N, C-alpha and C positions, 0 to 999 in steps of 0.2 A: 479654571476649573481643573482639578487635578486628573491624570490619567488614571484609568482603572488598572488594578493589578490582575484583574480576571483575564486569561488570555482569550483572544478571539479566534476562533476556529474557523476557517475558510474551508467550505464544503464546495466539491464541484457540482454544478448544476445538474449534470446528468446522471449524477448517482442516484440508484433505483431504490437502494435501501440504505439511507445514510445511517452512520452511527450516532448515538446522541452523547452528549458530553455534558453531565449534569454541573460539574464544576467550573464550566467556561460559557461565555458568550458564543454563539455561532452565527454565520451569515453563509448564504448561498450565493456564489459567483461562479462563472464558467472558467473552468482551469484546464480546459481541453488542450490549450497550446502548451502548458506546462508538462501535461503528461502525467498526472497524478490526481488523487480524490482529495488530499486533505492537507492542510499546512495552517501554519499560524499567521496572523496579520504581521506584514514586515519581514517576513522569513521565506517568501515565494521562491525566490532565487537561490535559496541555501537550503531548505529542507522540504521534502515531500513524502508522503504516506499514500501508497497504493493499496487499497483494500480489493482483496479477491474472495469470493466465496470459495470453498473447496471444489465444488463444481466447476466454476469458471476458470479456476487455475487449472485443473485437469483437463478442461476442454481446450484451453489454449495450448498446453504442450503436448496433446495427443496426437496431431499429426503434424507433418513437416511444414505444411502450407500454413497453418494457423501459428505455428512456432515461428516460423520466418516473418511473419506478418506482426507478431507481437515483438518480437526483437527489433525489427527496423522501425518501427514506430514507438511504441510506449517505453520500451526499456532504453533506447536511445535518448528519449527525452529525460527521463528519470536519472539517468546516468549522468548528466550534465550537473546535477546537484550535488552538493559537498555532502549532504545527508539525507540520502534517499533510503527507503525500505519498502518492502513488500510484505503486508501482513496478512496471512491467509486465515480464515475463520475454519478451522478444522484440523484434523491431525493428519499425517502423512500416511499413516497405517489406515485410514479408512477407505476400505473399497467402495467405489461407487459401482452398482452392478451394471448400469447403463453405458457406462464408458469402459472400452477395452483397453486399458492402459495399467501396466503393473505398478506396484510401489516404488521399485527399484527404478522404472523409467522415470516416473516423477520426481523421485530424489535425484537423478542424474541431471533432469532439466533444472532443479532447484541450483543445485551446486555449478551448474553451467551459468546461470544468472549470477550467482555470488562470484564465480572466477572472471567470467568474460565482462561483466558490467559493472563489477564491484558494488553490486547493491544487494544487501542482507536481504535474506528470505525467511520471514518468522512464522512457522505453523503454530498458532497460538492455541488451538485446541477447541475453542467455543467463540461463538459471536462475541459474548460478553468478556472474556478474556481478551480478544482481539481489540475491542474498543479500549479497555484498560490501557494494554500496551501502546496502542497509537497514541493515547493522551500523553502518558508517561514518557514516550519517546520526543514527542513535540515539544513538552514542557522542558524536558532535559536540554533539548537543542537550543530553546529560547534561553533557558538560564545561561548556558555556556558563551552565548553571545550578548548578555544583558549587563 
């Protein structure tokens, strides 16, 4: 039986609001040990996508304790991949009234992730745009190795 050309997206079982990928098959597995939320079958050790809502990203970078935990755990795991990315569902200019962090501080943390861990950070604007960006990133990485 021939292999399907449709990509198989692996979604971390802990994802509370998983993205939908209409042009792909999906499966749910625990990716906790890998440190990211999405990948493609056969690419688990090469490429990973970490999804963050804008609220979650701001929350993780808003205090030193949360920041240190984020860096020492998730970012270190993600940085081991050849093609990691963090995609944020929102704009960096959106101010969340219940979090006391400036846009400048958020930008500084994003730049620190890029510079210290070599992980691109994409503020995608919306959830829909983030889903699209994630699928494009995963398929471009897959095509590079096919």
